[in-house]
C-alpha positions in Angstrom: 97.1 44.8 96.9 97.3 43.9 100.5 99.4 44.2 103.6 99.4 41.8 106.5 101.1 42.9 109.7 101.9 40.8 112.7 101.5 42.8 115.9 100.4 46.4 115.3 103.3 48.6 116.4 105.1 51.7 115.3 107.8 49.6 113.6 105.4 47.5 111.6 103.3 50.6 110.7 106.5 51.9 109.0 106.5 48.8 106.8 102.8 49.3 106.0 103.3 53.0 105.3 106.2 52.4 102.9 104.2 49.7 101.1 101.2 51.9 100.7 103.3 54.8 99.5 105.1 52.6 97.0 101.8 51.3 95.6 100.5 54.8 95.3 103.7 56.0 93.7 103.0 53.5 90.9 99.3 54.4 90.6 97.5 56.6 93.1 94.3 54.6 92.4 95.7 51.3 93.6 93.6 50.1 96.5 95.6 48.9 99.5 93.9 46.7 102.1 95.7 46.3 105.4 95.1 44.0 108.3 96.9 42.9 111.5 96.9 39.3 112.8 97.8 40.3 116.4 100.5 37.7 116.4 103.9 36.9 115.0 103.3 33.2 114.9 99.7 32.5 113.8 99.8 31.1 110.2 96.1 30.2 110.3 95.1 33.8 110.9 97.6 35.0 108.3 96.0 32.6 105.8 92.4 33.8 106.7 93.4 37.4 106.2 95.1 36.6 102.9 92.2 34.5 101.7 89.9 37.4 102.4 92.1 39.9 100.6 92.5 37.6 97.6 88.7 37.1 97.6 88.3 40.9 97.5 90.5 41.3 94.5 94.1 41.6 95.8 96.6 40.4 93.2 99.6 40.5 95.5 100.0 40.7 99.3 103.1 41.8 101.3 103.6 40.7 104.9 105.5 42.0 107.9 104.2 39.3 110.2 106.9 36.9 111.1 105.7 33.3 111.2 102.2 34.4 110.5 103.3 35.2 107.0 103.6 31.5 106.2 99.8 31.5 106.1 99.9 34.2 103.4 102.2 32.0 101.4 99.9 29.0 101.8 96.9 31.1 100.6 98.9 32.4 97.7 100.0 28.9 96.6 96.4 27.5 96.9 95.0 30.3 94.8 97.9 30.8 92.3 98.4 34.4 93.5 101.5 36.3 94.5 103.1 37.3 97.8 106.0 39.5 99.0 108.2 38.3 101.8 110.0 40.2 104.4 113.3 40.3 106.4 115.1 37.8 104.2 114.7 36.5 100.6 111.8 34.2 101.6 111.7 32.7 98.1 114.9 30.8 99.3 113.3 29.2 102.3 109.6 28.8 101.6 108.0 25.7 100.1 105.8 28.2 98.3 108.7 29.9 96.6 106.8 30.0 93.3 104.4 32.5 94.9 107.0 34.9 96.3 107.6 37.5 93.6 109.9 39.6 95.8 111.0 40.2 99.4 112.0 43.2 101.4 115.4 42.2 102.9 116.9 43.6 106.1 120.7 43.2 105.9 121.5 42.4 109.5 124.8 41.1 108.2 125.7 44.6 107.1 124.8 46.0 110.6 126.8 43.3 112.4 129.8 43.8 110.0 129.8 47.6 110.5 129.5 47.2 114.3 132.3 44.7 114.4 134.5 46.9 112.2 133.8 49.9 114.5 134.8 47.9 117.5 138.0 46.6 115.8 138.9 50.2 114.7 138.1 51.6 118.2 135.3 53.7 116.6 132.3 52.0 118.3 129.9 54.5 119.9 127.8 52.4 122.4 124.4 53.7 123.2 123.9 55.3 119.8 121.5 54.2 117.1 122.8 54.0 113.5 120.1 53.7 110.9 121.4 52.0 107.7 118.4 52.3 105.5 118.2 51.9 101.7 121.0 54.4 101.0 123.5 52.5 103.3 122.6 49.0 102.1 120.7 48.2 105.2 117.6 47.1 103.3 116.7 46.3 99.7 114.0 44.8 97.6 115.0 41.6 95.9 113.2 39.6 93.2 112.2 36.1 94.1 114.4 33.3 92.8 111.8 31.9 90.5 111.1 35.4 89.0 114.7 36.4 88.3 114.9 37.4 84.6 111.1 37.1 84.3 110.1 40.5 85.5 109.9 43.0 82.6 112.8 45.5 82.4 110.4 48.5 82.6 109.4 47.2 86.1 112.9 46.5 87.3 114.1 49.8 85.8 111.3 51.6 87.7 112.3 49.9 90.9 115.9 51.0 90.4 114.8 54.5 89.6 112.6 54.7 92.7 115.6 53.5 94.8 117.7 56.3 93.4 115.0 58.8 94.0 114.6 57.7 97.6 118.4 57.9 98.1 118.6 61.3 96.5 115.8 62.7 98.7 113.4 63.1 95.7 111.0 60.6 97.3 110.3 60.8 101.0 109.0 57.5 102.4 106.4 58.1 105.1 106.5 56.2 108.5 102.8 56.5 109.2 100.1 54.7 107.1 97.8 57.7 107.6 100.4 59.9 105.6 101.1 57.4 102.9 
């Protein structure tokens, strides 16, 4: 499998670390290739990286690369391979939706709702950071629209079980790829 990052930063390395740890949770022998494009808006470099990863045996590639990720989707579509989107359900907005098996969704709507509710209830604590995470519905993995009902139940059950294990503290998700 592969990971394509946009600009190498501590935040994007957290995405990479979680992906690597997740792949190794499934099978510690899964080889994960990672590369950074150095840009948030360079689809041609995203495609070059994805083409190289697919040429070297990757079956599916996940990106946290902004607009650069559209190059991944183009490579996946041309090769009949799979991709994983980020930030929103990218299967809803990409012309290559048939290649997007899943997306990691950030629920900015939940964060905005909670902040607005806190202001309305005079409970807003400015200057503080509130992490929503998986356990507070700040993020989630969603199946791509063209794959709903097509993913075997043992896989979707394992995904739900992993979510529960993370929320219960049985699985600790690393934030550094070197520890994944």
